[in-house]
N, CA, C and O atoms as a GROMACS GRO file, in nm:
protein
  452
    1MET      N    1  -4.078   7.457  -1.797
    1MET     CA    2  -4.158   7.409  -1.868
    1MET      C    3  -4.256   7.375  -1.805
    1MET      O    4  -4.247   7.341  -1.688
    2GLY      N    5  -4.362   7.377  -1.865
    2GLY     CA    6  -4.488   7.332  -1.814
    2GLY      C    7  -4.576   7.439  -1.755
    2GLY      O    8  -4.530   7.545  -1.798
    3SER      N    9  -4.669   7.463  -1.686
    3SER     CA   10  -4.756   7.560  -1.631
    3SER      C   11  -4.711   7.602  -1.471
    3SER      O   12  -4.661   7.534  -1.381
    4GLU      N   13  -4.757   7.764  -1.480
    4GLU     CA   14  -4.681   7.788  -1.298
    4GLU      C   15  -4.762   7.723  -1.191
    4GLU      O   16  -4.721   7.688  -1.081
    5LYS      N   17  -4.886   7.713  -1.242
    5LYS     CA   18  -4.993   7.670  -1.159
    5LYS      C   19  -4.961   7.511  -1.095
    5LYS      O   20  -4.976   7.466  -0.982
    6ARG      N   21  -4.914   7.456  -1.209
    6ARG     CA   22  -4.932   7.288  -1.218
    6ARG      C   23  -4.744   7.244  -1.180
    6ARG      O   24  -4.665   7.201  -1.263
    7GLN      N   25  -4.712   7.277  -1.010
    7GLN     CA   26  -4.550   7.227  -1.023
    7GLN      C   27  -4.512   7.119  -0.980
    7GLN      O   28  -4.613   7.075  -0.925
    8ARG      N   29  -4.447   7.058  -0.970
    8ARG     CA   30  -4.370   6.946  -0.904
    8ARG      C   31  -4.364   6.960  -0.778
    8ARG      O   32  -4.282   7.037  -0.728
    9THR      N   33  -4.450   6.886  -0.705
    9THR     CA   34  -4.380   6.901  -0.593
    9THR      C   35  -4.338   6.762  -0.477
    9THR      O   36  -4.311   6.779  -0.358
   10LYS      N   37  -4.342   6.646  -0.540
   10LYS     CA   38  -4.308   6.534  -0.480
   10LYS      C   39  -4.135   6.507  -0.551
   10LYS      O   40  -4.071   6.550  -0.647
   11ARG      N   41  -4.116   6.428  -0.456
   11ARG     CA   42  -3.957   6.381  -0.493
   11ARG      C   43  -3.924   6.225  -0.466
   11ARG      O   44  -3.944   6.168  -0.359
   12TYR      N   45  -3.879   6.178  -0.561
   12TYR     CA   46  -3.850   6.029  -0.504
   12TYR      C   47  -3.683   6.012  -0.516
   12TYR      O   48  -3.623   6.029  -0.622
   13PRO      N   49  -3.629   5.983  -0.412
   13PRO     CA   50  -3.483   5.964  -0.457
   13PRO      C   51  -3.448   5.837  -0.517
   13PRO      O   52  -3.502   5.731  -0.485
   14VAL      N   53  -3.369   5.848  -0.596
   14VAL     CA   54  -3.282   5.740  -0.622
   14VAL      C   55  -3.199   5.679  -0.638
   14VAL      O   56  -3.157   5.720  -0.746
   15ARG      N   57  -3.105   5.563  -0.589
   15ARG     CA   58  -3.010   5.554  -0.580
   15ARG      C   59  -2.913   5.456  -0.698
   15ARG      O   60  -2.956   5.346  -0.729
   16PHE      N   61  -2.800   5.500  -0.748
   16PHE     CA   62  -2.742   5.429  -0.844
   16PHE      C   63  -2.625   5.364  -0.832
   16PHE      O   64  -2.565   5.435  -0.752
   17PHE      N   65  -2.534   5.250  -0.868
   17PHE     CA   66  -2.426   5.240  -0.874
   17PHE      C   67  -2.334   5.315  -0.952
   17PHE      O   68  -2.378   5.330  -1.067
   18PRO      N   69  -2.228   5.365  -0.933
   18PRO     CA   70  -2.131   5.476  -1.004
   18PRO      C   71  -2.138   5.393  -1.154
   18PRO      O   72  -2.156   5.471  -1.247
   19GLU      N   73  -2.132   5.299  -1.180
   19GLU     CA   74  -2.162   5.243  -1.355
   19GLU      C   75  -2.301   5.252  -1.417
   19GLU      O   76  -2.330   5.274  -1.535
   20GLU      N   77  -2.381   5.228  -1.311
   20GLU     CA   78  -2.550   5.254  -1.353
   20GLU      C   79  -2.548   5.436  -1.390
   20GLU      O   80  -2.583   5.489  -1.495
   21PHE      N   81  -2.500   5.496  -1.279
   21PHE     CA   82  -2.516   5.640  -1.297
   21PHE      C   83  -2.496   5.693  -1.436
   21PHE      O   84  -2.574   5.734  -1.522
   22GLU      N   85  -2.357   5.679  -1.426
   22GLU     CA   86  -2.269   5.712  -1.596
   22GLU      C   87  -2.342   5.639  -1.716
   22GLU      O   88  -2.332   5.696  -1.824
   23GLU      N   89  -2.408   5.533  -1.712
   23GLU     CA   90  -2.490   5.482  -1.822
   23GLU      C   91  -2.649   5.531  -1.820
   23GLU      O   92  -2.720   5.505  -1.917
   24ALA      N   93  -2.703   5.605  -1.704
   24ALA     CA   94  -2.800   5.640  -1.721
   24ALA      C   95  -2.799   5.782  -1.784
   24ALA      O   96  -2.887   5.813  -1.864
   25GLU      N   97  -2.676   5.893  -1.739
   25GLU     CA   98  -2.627   6.029  -1.771
   25GLU      C   99  -2.613   5.980  -1.945
   25GLU      O  100  -2.679   6.038  -2.031
   26ARG      N  101  -2.564   5.922  -1.961
   26ARG     CA  102  -2.520   5.878  -2.127
   26ARG      C  103  -2.663   5.872  -2.195
   26ARG      O  104  -2.689   5.932  -2.300
   27LYS      N  105  -2.743   5.802  -2.131
   27LYS     CA  106  -2.862   5.798  -2.196
   27LYS      C  107  -2.966   5.921  -2.206
   27LYS      O  108  -3.055   5.945  -2.287
   28ALA      N  109  -2.926   5.981  -2.106
   28ALA     CA  110  -3.018   6.127  -2.105
   28ALA      C  111  -2.931   6.223  -2.200
   28ALA      O  112  -2.984   6.322  -2.251
   29LYS      N  113  -2.841   6.203  -2.215
   29LYS     CA  114  -2.742   6.276  -2.294
   29LYS      C  115  -2.799   6.250  -2.425
   29LYS      O  116  -2.849   6.344  -2.487
   30ALA      N  117  -2.796   6.119  -2.480
   30ALA     CA  118  -2.840   6.091  -2.614
   30ALA      C  119  -2.968   6.111  -2.659
   30ALA      O  120  -2.999   6.115  -2.778
   31PHE      N  121  -3.066   6.128  -2.540
   31PHE     CA  122  -3.210   6.153  -2.606
   31PHE      C  123  -3.198   6.318  -2.552
   31PHE      O  124  -3.286   6.382  -2.496
   32SER      N  125  -3.120   6.343  -2.572
   32SER     CA  126  -3.126   6.537  -2.538
   32SER      C  127  -3.208   6.540  -2.382
   32SER      O  128  -3.311   6.607  -2.374
   33TYR      N  129  -3.181   6.499  -2.316
   33TYR     CA  130  -3.290   6.550  -2.173
   33TYR      C  131  -3.179   6.641  -2.099
   33TYR      O  132  -3.058   6.618  -2.102
   34PRO      N  133  -3.241   6.745  -2.033
   34PRO     CA  134  -3.115   6.816  -1.924
   34PRO      C  135  -3.069   6.747  -1.794
   34PRO      O  136  -2.973   6.783  -1.726
   35SER      N  137  -3.157   6.635  -1.767
   35SER     CA  138  -3.089   6.524  -1.645
   35SER      C  139  -3.162   6.421  -1.672
   35SER      O  140  -3.250   6.408  -1.758
   36VAL      N  141  -3.103   6.313  -1.562
   36VAL     CA  142  -3.154   6.190  -1.554
   36VAL      C  143  -3.274   6.187  -1.490
   36VAL      O  144  -3.341   6.084  -1.492
   37ALA      N  145  -3.313   6.291  -1.431
   37ALA     CA  146  -3.441   6.248  -1.320
   37ALA      C  147  -3.574   6.273  -1.435
   37ALA      O  148  -3.677   6.205  -1.430
   38SER      N  149  -3.547   6.400  -1.553
   38SER     CA  150  -3.636   6.431  -1.612
   38SER      C  151  -3.660   6.272  -1.726
   38SER      O  152  -3.771   6.221  -1.744
   39LEU      N  153  -3.549   6.225  -1.779
   39LEU     CA  154  -3.560   6.110  -1.841
   39LEU      C  155  -3.669   5.988  -1.748
   39LEU      O  156  -3.774   5.933  -1.783
   40ILE      N  157  -3.597   5.981  -1.634
   40ILE     CA  158  -3.658   5.873  -1.586
   40ILE      C  159  -3.821   5.901  -1.539
   40ILE      O  160  -3.906   5.813  -1.524
   41ARG      N  161  -3.839   6.029  -1.523
   41ARG     CA  162  -3.974   6.076  -1.462
   41ARG      C  163  -4.046   6.038  -1.629
   41ARG      O  164  -4.150   5.972  -1.623
   42ASP      N  165  -4.000   6.071  -1.760
   42ASP     CA  166  -4.070   6.059  -1.853
   42ASP      C  167  -4.102   5.914  -1.884
   42ASP      O  168  -4.219   5.876  -1.893
   43LEU      N  169  -3.997   5.833  -1.899
   43LEU     CA  170  -4.028   5.669  -1.892
   43LEU      C  171  -4.143   5.584  -1.789
   43LEU      O  172  -4.217   5.487  -1.807
   44VAL      N  173  -4.113   5.675  -1.673
   44VAL     CA  174  -4.247   5.625  -1.599
   44VAL      C  175  -4.360   5.659  -1.628
   44VAL      O  176  -4.459   5.594  -1.595
   45THR      N  177  -4.365   5.784  -1.704
   45THR     CA  178  -4.516   5.850  -1.745
   45THR      C  179  -4.560   5.784  -1.856
   45THR      O  180  -4.681   5.799  -1.874
   46GLY      N  181  -4.502   5.713  -1.939
   46GLY     CA  182  -4.493   5.669  -2.067
   46GLY      C  183  -4.496   5.733  -2.178
   46GLY      O  184  -4.571   5.719  -2.275
   47VAL      N  185  -4.385   5.827  -2.152
   47VAL     CA  186  -4.310   5.888  -2.262
   47VAL      C  187  -4.214   5.806  -2.332
   47VAL      O  188  -4.163   5.708  -2.276
   48GLU      N  189  -4.185   5.841  -2.458
   48GLU     CA  190  -4.112   5.727  -2.556
   48GLU      C  191  -4.035   5.849  -2.566
   48GLU      O  192  -4.092   5.951  -2.606
   49PRO      N  193  -3.852   5.850  -2.519
   49PRO     CA  194  -3.788   5.913  -2.598
   49PRO      C  195  -3.725   5.882  -2.729
   49PRO      O  196  -3.730   5.760  -2.750
   50THR      N  197  -3.671   5.944  -2.818
   50THR     CA  198  -3.678   5.971  -2.945
   50THR      C  199  -3.507   6.010  -2.930
   50THR      O  200  -3.471   6.109  -2.867
   51SER      N  201  -3.423   5.927  -2.988
   51SER     CA  202  -3.293   5.940  -2.976
   51SER      C  203  -3.221   6.063  -3.066
   51SER      O  204  -3.239   6.064  -3.187
   52THR      N  205  -3.150   6.151  -3.011
   52THR     CA  206  -3.123   6.244  -3.109
   52THR      C  207  -2.998   6.223  -3.189
   52THR      O  208  -2.972   6.284  -3.292
   53LEU      N  209  -2.888   6.088  -3.107
   53LEU     CA  210  -2.791   6.073  -3.202
   53LEU      C  211  -2.835   5.975  -3.293
   53LEU      O  212  -2.752   5.982  -3.384
   54ASP      N  213  -2.899   5.908  -3.315
   54ASP     CA  214  -2.971   5.840  -3.380
   54ASP      C  215  -3.019   5.940  -3.562
   54ASP      O  216  -3.000   5.900  -3.677
   55GLN      N  217  -3.075   6.056  -3.517
   55GLN     CA  218  -3.091   6.161  -3.581
   55GLN      C  219  -2.979   6.208  -3.682
   55GLN      O  220  -2.979   6.230  -3.804
   56GLN      N  221  -2.864   6.216  -3.560
   56GLN     CA  222  -2.745   6.303  -3.600
   56GLN      C  223  -2.702   6.182  -3.706
   56GLN      O  224  -2.666   6.219  -3.817
   57ALA      N  225  -2.705   6.053  -3.679
   57ALA     CA  226  -2.650   6.002  -3.751
   57ALA      C  227  -2.678   5.951  -3.889
   57ALA      O  228  -2.619   5.876  -3.967
   58ILE      N  229  -2.788   6.017  -3.891
   58ILE     CA  230  -2.855   5.953  -4.034
   58ILE      C  231  -2.833   6.094  -4.120
   58ILE      O  232  -2.854   6.101  -4.241
   59LEU      N  233  -2.784   6.217  -4.031
   59LEU     CA  234  -2.751   6.325  -4.134
   59LEU      C  235  -2.623   6.338  -4.196
   59LEU      O  236  -2.596   6.392  -4.304
   60GLU      N  237  -2.532   6.268  -4.098
   60GLU     CA  238  -2.398   6.224  -4.140
   60GLU      C  239  -2.405   6.139  -4.217
   60GLU      O  240  -2.316   6.138  -4.303
   61LEU      N  241  -2.501   6.039  -4.221
   61LEU     CA  242  -2.497   5.943  -4.345
   61LEU      C  243  -2.566   5.995  -4.470
   61LEU      O  244  -2.534   5.942  -4.576
   62LEU      N  245  -2.657   6.092  -4.471
   62LEU     CA  246  -2.726   6.188  -4.570
   62LEU      C  247  -2.591   6.260  -4.636
   62LEU      O  248  -2.563   6.258  -4.756
   63ARG      N  249  -2.524   6.315  -4.547
   63ARG     CA  250  -2.385   6.398  -4.598
   63ARG      C  251  -2.271   6.312  -4.651
   63ARG      O  252  -2.218   6.348  -4.756
   64VAL      N  253  -2.240   6.236  -4.609
   64VAL     CA  254  -2.177   6.125  -4.710
   64VAL      C  255  -2.203   6.046  -4.826
   64VAL      O  256  -2.118   6.009  -4.906
   65ASN      N  257  -2.333   6.022  -4.831
   65ASN     CA  258  -2.365   5.997  -4.978
   65ASN      C  259  -2.397   6.086  -5.054
   65ASN      O  260  -2.377   6.066  -5.174
   66ALA      N  261  -2.467   6.236  -5.001
   66ALA     CA  262  -2.396   6.328  -5.128
   66ALA      C  263  -2.300   6.361  -5.174
   66ALA      O  264  -2.292   6.417  -5.283
   67ASP      N  265  -2.171   6.323  -5.073
   67ASP     CA  266  -2.012   6.355  -5.090
   67ASP      C  267  -2.029   6.252  -5.219
   67ASP      O  268  -2.000   6.305  -5.326
   68LEU      N  269  -2.080   6.083  -5.226
   68LEU     CA  270  -2.064   5.986  -5.306
   68LEU      C  271  -2.112   6.044  -5.429
   68LEU      O  272  -2.054   6.042  -5.538
   69GLY      N  273  -2.245   6.108  -5.396
   69GLY     CA  274  -2.323   6.149  -5.560
   69GLY      C  275  -2.265   6.251  -5.635
   69GLY      O  276  -2.304   6.275  -5.749
   70ARG      N  277  -2.140   6.338  -5.560
   70ARG     CA  278  -2.108   6.469  -5.610
   70ARG      C  279  -1.974   6.407  -5.693
   70ARG      O  280  -1.946   6.453  -5.804
   71LEU      N  281  -1.898   6.306  -5.634
   71LEU     CA  282  -1.784   6.241  -5.676
   71LEU      C  283  -1.836   6.148  -5.820
   71LEU      O  284  -1.788   6.162  -5.933
   72GLY      N  285  -1.917   6.075  -5.791
   72GLY     CA  286  -1.995   6.011  -5.894
   72GLY      C  287  -1.994   6.074  -6.056
   72GLY      O  288  -1.954   6.042  -6.168
   73GLY      N  289  -2.080   6.204  -5.978
   73GLY     CA  290  -2.075   6.313  -6.064
   73GLY      C  291  -1.974   6.370  -6.177
   73GLY      O  292  -1.989   6.397  -6.296
   74LEU      N  293  -1.889   6.374  -6.107
   74LEU     CA  294  -1.745   6.428  -6.112
   74LEU      C  295  -1.705   6.305  -6.252
   74LEU      O  296  -1.699   6.341  -6.369
   75LEU      N  297  -1.680   6.160  -6.205
   75LEU     CA  298  -1.657   6.037  -6.270
   75LEU      C  299  -1.718   6.078  -6.411
   75LEU      O  300  -1.669   6.084  -6.523
   76LYS      N  301  -1.838   6.102  -6.364
   76LYS     CA  302  -1.930   6.078  -6.538
   76LYS      C  303  -1.836   6.192  -6.626
   76LYS      O  304  -1.794   6.153  -6.734
   77HIS      N  305  -1.808   6.307  -6.591
   77HIS     CA  306  -1.839   6.433  -6.623
   77HIS      C  307  -1.712   6.385  -6.684
   77HIS      O  308  -1.718   6.382  -6.806
   78TRP      N  309  -1.557   6.334  -6.613
   78TRP     CA  310  -1.468   6.290  -6.672
   78TRP      C  311  -1.471   6.241  -6.786
   78TRP      O  312  -1.416   6.285  -6.887
   79LEU      N  313  -1.561   6.111  -6.771
   79LEU     CA  314  -1.555   6.003  -6.842
   79LEU      C  315  -1.628   6.078  -7.015
   79LEU      O  316  -1.584   6.034  -7.121
   80GLN      N  317  -1.703   6.154  -7.013
   80GLN     CA  318  -1.767   6.192  -7.085
   80GLN      C  319  -1.701   6.308  -7.169
   80GLN      O  320  -1.728   6.349  -7.282
   81ALA      N  321  -1.630   6.338  -7.101
   81ALA     CA  322  -1.548   6.506  -7.151
   81ALA      C  323  -1.417   6.446  -7.191
   81ALA      O  324  -1.403   6.451  -7.313
   82LYS      N  325  -1.325   6.394  -7.132
   82LYS     CA  326  -1.222   6.361  -7.153
   82LYS      C  327  -1.178   6.231  -7.214
   82LYS      O  328  -1.062   6.217  -7.254
   83GLY      N  329  -1.297   6.103  -7.223
   83GLY     CA  330  -1.239   5.982  -7.253
   83GLY      C  331  -1.144   5.891  -7.189
   83GLY      O  332  -1.162   5.851  -7.074
   84MET      N  333  -1.028   5.852  -7.272
   84MET     CA  334  -0.963   5.795  -7.210
   84MET      C  335  -0.802   5.825  -7.223
   84MET      O  336  -0.705   5.749  -7.215
   85GLU      N  337  -0.813   5.968  -7.246
   85GLU     CA  338  -0.677   6.052  -7.281
   85GLU      C  339  -0.546   5.988  -7.134
   85GLU      O  340  -0.555   5.984  -7.012
   86ARG      N  341  -0.463   5.958  -7.210
   86ARG     CA  342  -0.388   5.916  -7.113
   86ARG      C  343  -0.316   6.014  -6.997
   86ARG      O  344  -0.321   5.981  -6.878
   87ASN      N  345  -0.263   6.110  -7.031
   87ASN     CA  346  -0.228   6.242  -6.948
   87ASN      C  347  -0.354   6.284  -6.820
   87ASN      O  348  -0.342   6.374  -6.737
   88ILE      N  349  -0.473   6.191  -6.833
   88ILE     CA  350  -0.545   6.221  -6.719
   88ILE      C  351  -0.590   6.128  -6.636
   88ILE      O  352  -0.684   6.149  -6.560
   89VAL      N  353  -0.520   6.001  -6.644
   89VAL     CA  354  -0.520   5.912  -6.594
   89VAL      C  355  -0.489   5.878  -6.424
   89VAL      O  356  -0.552   5.806  -6.346
   90PRO      N  357  -0.355   5.967  -6.400
   90PRO     CA  358  -0.336   6.018  -6.274
   90PRO      C  359  -0.441   6.085  -6.191
   90PRO      O  360  -0.460   6.070  -6.071
   91ASP      N  361  -0.504   6.158  -6.272
   91ASP     CA  362  -0.642   6.256  -6.173
   91ASP      C  363  -0.762   6.169  -6.198
   91ASP      O  364  -0.856   6.227  -6.144
   92ILE      N  365  -0.796   6.079  -6.243
   92ILE     CA  366  -0.910   5.978  -6.236
   92ILE      C  367  -0.868   5.885  -6.092
   92ILE      O  368  -0.937   5.868  -5.992
   93SER      N  369  -0.757   5.843  -6.116
   93SER     CA  370  -0.727   5.717  -5.998
   93SER      C  371  -0.735   5.807  -5.873
   93SER      O  372  -0.797   5.746  -5.785
   94ALA      N  373  -0.700   5.918  -5.836
   94ALA     CA  374  -0.705   5.980  -5.726
   94ALA      C  375  -0.891   6.035  -5.717
   94ALA      O  376  -0.930   6.084  -5.611
   95LEU      N  377  -0.954   6.025  -5.793
   95LEU     CA  378  -1.096   6.050  -5.752
   95LEU      C  379  -1.160   5.930  -5.750
   95LEU      O  380  -1.277   5.924  -5.710
   96LEU      N  381  -1.091   5.816  -5.794
   96LEU     CA  382  -1.142   5.685  -5.749
   96LEU      C  383  -1.132   5.650  -5.599
   96LEU      O  384  -1.222   5.604  -5.528
   97ARG      N  385  -1.005   5.681  -5.562
   97ARG     CA  386  -0.975   5.704  -5.433
   97ARG      C  387  -1.026   5.730  -5.321
   97ARG      O  388  -1.026   5.671  -5.212
   98ASP      N  389  -1.096   5.877  -5.380
   98ASP     CA  390  -1.183   5.940  -5.313
   98ASP      C  391  -1.283   5.875  -5.290
   98ASP      O  392  -1.314   5.849  -5.173
   99ILE      N  393  -1.356   5.836  -5.392
   99ILE     CA  394  -1.468   5.784  -5.372
   99ILE      C  395  -1.483   5.644  -5.286
   99ILE      O  396  -1.566   5.624  -5.197
  100GLU      N  397  -1.400   5.569  -5.325
  100GLU     CA  398  -1.359   5.435  -5.210
  100GLU      C  399  -1.350   5.475  -5.046
  100GLU      O  400  -1.400   5.417  -4.950
  101ASP      N  401  -1.268   5.593  -5.050
  101ASP     CA  402  -1.254   5.656  -4.916
  101ASP      C  403  -1.389   5.682  -4.862
  101ASP      O  404  -1.431   5.626  -4.760
  102ALA      N  405  -1.451   5.761  -4.924
  102ALA     CA  406  -1.645   5.779  -4.887
  102ALA      C  407  -1.696   5.689  -4.890
  102ALA      O  408  -1.770   5.680  -4.792
  103GLN      N  409  -1.703   5.596  -4.960
  103GLN     CA  410  -1.774   5.472  -4.931
  103GLN      C  411  -1.689   5.373  -4.806
  103GLN      O  412  -1.756   5.282  -4.759
  104ARG      N  413  -1.569   5.388  -4.762
  104ARG     CA  414  -1.560   5.330  -4.634
  104ARG      C  415  -1.634   5.404  -4.500
  104ARG      O  416  -1.692   5.351  -4.405
  105LYS      N  417  -1.610   5.554  -4.535
  105LYS     CA  418  -1.689   5.613  -4.432
  105LYS      C  419  -1.824   5.595  -4.397
  105LYS      O  420  -1.871   5.583  -4.285
  106LEU      N  421  -1.894   5.596  -4.536
  106LEU     CA  422  -2.073   5.559  -4.517
  106LEU      C  423  -2.032   5.407  -4.431
  106LEU      O  424  -2.057   5.413  -4.311
  107LYS      N  425  -1.979   5.285  -4.476
  107LYS     CA  426  -1.986   5.179  -4.398
  107LYS      C  427  -1.979   5.153  -4.266
  107LYS      O  428  -2.041   5.074  -4.196
  108LYS      N  429  -1.865   5.258  -4.234
  108LYS     CA  430  -1.850   5.269  -4.088
  108LYS      C  431  -1.918   5.352  -4.010
  108LYS      O  432  -1.892   5.362  -3.890
  109LYS      N  433  -2.028   5.432  -4.080
  109LYS     CA  434  -2.131   5.468  -3.989
  109LYS      C  435  -2.232   5.404  -3.974
  109LYS      O  436  -2.290   5.397  -3.865
  110VAL      N  437  -2.282   5.333  -4.107
  110VAL     CA  438  -2.386   5.253  -4.096
  110VAL      C  439  -2.374   5.108  -3.986
  110VAL      O  440  -2.468   5.064  -3.920
  111LYS      N  441  -2.215   5.046  -3.987
  111LYS     CA  442  -2.209   4.979  -3.878
  111LYS      C  443  -2.164   5.051  -3.706
  111LYS      O  444  -2.123   4.984  -3.610
  112SER      N  445  -2.182   5.169  -3.710
  112SER     CA  446  -2.174   5.231  -3.588
  112SER      C  447  -2.310   5.254  -3.536
  112SER      O  448  -2.320   5.290  -3.419
  113LEU      N  449  -2.389   5.242  -3.588
  113LEU     CA  450  -2.588   5.225  -3.594
  113LEU      C  451  -2.607   5.100  -3.511
  113LEU      O  452  -2.720   5.056  -3.491
   0.00000   0.00000   0.00000
């Protein structure tokens, strides 16, 4: 990265306790930094990192939400096409369970943020 004319030549060693270093590595990984040093350099120079984990969580929530929409569409189709025929009731029960499972997944993901 950067220009070949402008190379970083100064170093500043930093010492961590083991648990501090593990936390720094987790944060660097969460922000998709290649190293703890690059994260520290950006923080010191005023660059605000953006978390890629938050972006991944949002994408996962969107997927779960899309699943709920598809299941709701199937339920609507069943209600319009089949009405309340007794021999179809077990199928709709399974569909309702699937919708409830998807809702639980969505709530779990939201709480994990």
